[in-house]
C-alpha positions as CSV (number, residue, x, y, z in Angstrom):
1,M,14.2,-4.8,29.6
2,A,10.9,-3.2,30.6
3,Q,7.5,-4.8,30.7
4,V,4.4,-3.2,29.4
5,K,0.8,-4.3,29.5
6,L,-1.1,-3.5,26.3
7,S,-4.9,-3.7,25.7
8,V,-6.0,-4.4,22.1
9,G,-9.3,-5.7,21.0
10,N,-10.6,-6.4,24.5
11,R,-7.6,-8.5,25.4
12,S,-4.5,-7.7,27.4
13,Y,-1.0,-8.5,26.3
14,D,2.2,-8.4,28.4
15,L,5.2,-7.4,26.3
16,A,8.9,-6.9,26.9
17,C,10.5,-3.8,25.3
18,P,13.6,-1.7,25.6
19,D,13.6,0.6,28.6
20,G,11.9,3.9,27.8
21,Q,9.9,2.5,24.9
22,E,6.8,1.8,27.0
23,P,5.0,5.1,26.0
24,R,5.6,4.5,22.3
25,L,4.2,0.9,22.5
26,E,1.2,2.1,24.5
27,M,0.5,4.8,21.8
28,L,0.9,2.2,19.0
29,A,-1.4,-0.2,20.9
30,G,-3.9,2.6,21.3
31,M,-3.9,3.1,17.5
32,L,-4.3,-0.6,16.9
33,D,-7.1,-0.9,19.6
34,S,-9.0,1.9,17.9
35,K,-8.9,0.0,14.6
36,A,-9.7,-3.3,16.3
37,R,-12.9,-1.6,17.8
38,E,-13.7,-0.3,14.3
39,A,-13.2,-3.8,12.9
40,E,-15.3,-5.3,15.6
41,Q,-18.3,-3.3,14.3
42,V,-17.8,-5.0,11.0
43,V,-17.0,-8.6,11.9
44,G,-18.4,-8.7,15.5
45,S,-16.4,-10.2,18.3
46,A,-17.0,-13.9,17.3
47,N,-13.6,-14.3,15.5
48,E,-10.8,-12.5,17.2
49,A,-8.2,-13.4,14.5
50,R,-10.3,-11.9,11.8
51,Q,-10.9,-8.8,13.9
52,L,-7.2,-8.3,14.3
53,L,-6.5,-9.0,10.6
54,L,-9.1,-6.4,9.6
55,A,-7.6,-3.9,12.1
56,G,-4.2,-4.5,10.5
57,L,-5.7,-4.0,7.0
58,L,-7.3,-0.8,8.1
59,L,-3.9,0.4,9.4
60,A,-2.3,-0.7,6.1
61,D,-4.9,1.2,4.2
62,E,-4.1,4.4,6.1
63,L,-0.4,3.7,5.5
64,S,-1.1,3.5,1.8
65,D,-2.9,6.8,1.9
66,L,0.0,8.4,3.8
67,R,2.5,7.1,1.2
68,A,0.4,8.5,-1.6
69,G,0.5,12.0,0.0
70,A,3.3,14.6,0.2
71,P,6.7,13.3,1.1
72,D,6.9,14.7,4.6
73,P,9.8,13.2,6.6
74,G,7.6,12.9,9.8
75,K,4.9,11.2,7.7
76,A,7.5,8.8,6.2
77,A,8.7,7.8,9.7
78,M,5.1,7.3,10.8
79,A,4.3,5.3,7.6
80,R,7.3,3.0,8.3
81,T,6.1,2.4,11.8
82,L,2.6,1.7,10.7
83,E,3.9,-0.7,8.0
84,Q,5.9,-2.6,10.6
85,L,2.9,-2.6,13.0
86,A,0.6,-3.9,10.2
87,G,3.0,-6.7,9.3
88,R,3.2,-7.7,13.0
89,M,-0.6,-7.7,13.3
90,E,-1.0,-9.8,10.1
91,S,1.5,-12.3,11.6
92,L,-0.4,-12.3,14.9
93,A,-3.7,-12.7,13.2
94,E,-2.4,-15.7,11.2
95,R,-1.0,-17.3,14.3
96,L,-4.3,-16.7,16.2
97,E,-6.3,-18.1,13.3
98,H,-4.2,-21.2,13.0
99,G,-4.4,-21.7,16.8
100,V,-8.2,-21.3,16.7
101,A,-8.5,-23.7,13.7
102,N,-6.3,-26.3,15.5
103,S,-8.3,-26.2,18.7
């Protein structure tokens, strides 16, 4: 199992992944980080959970647009990946929000 350090929304995350998957996770984290920075301009950096939730929603919006387009197999694979990533981010945002609320 490989280890990869990802930076998303001004935070670093250490993640285990199958060997050889590090570049893919770094690419996906880069996409998410880009959306997190976009979200930060809307919500500011005061509430990290909301920032990550909005980033996930922005990715889900792009996914929705991809699904509405032409049925390109490459796009379909990317759409599935984005859908999985958006679901994971929503889950992470919920956990962060509950953790912040319970602190």
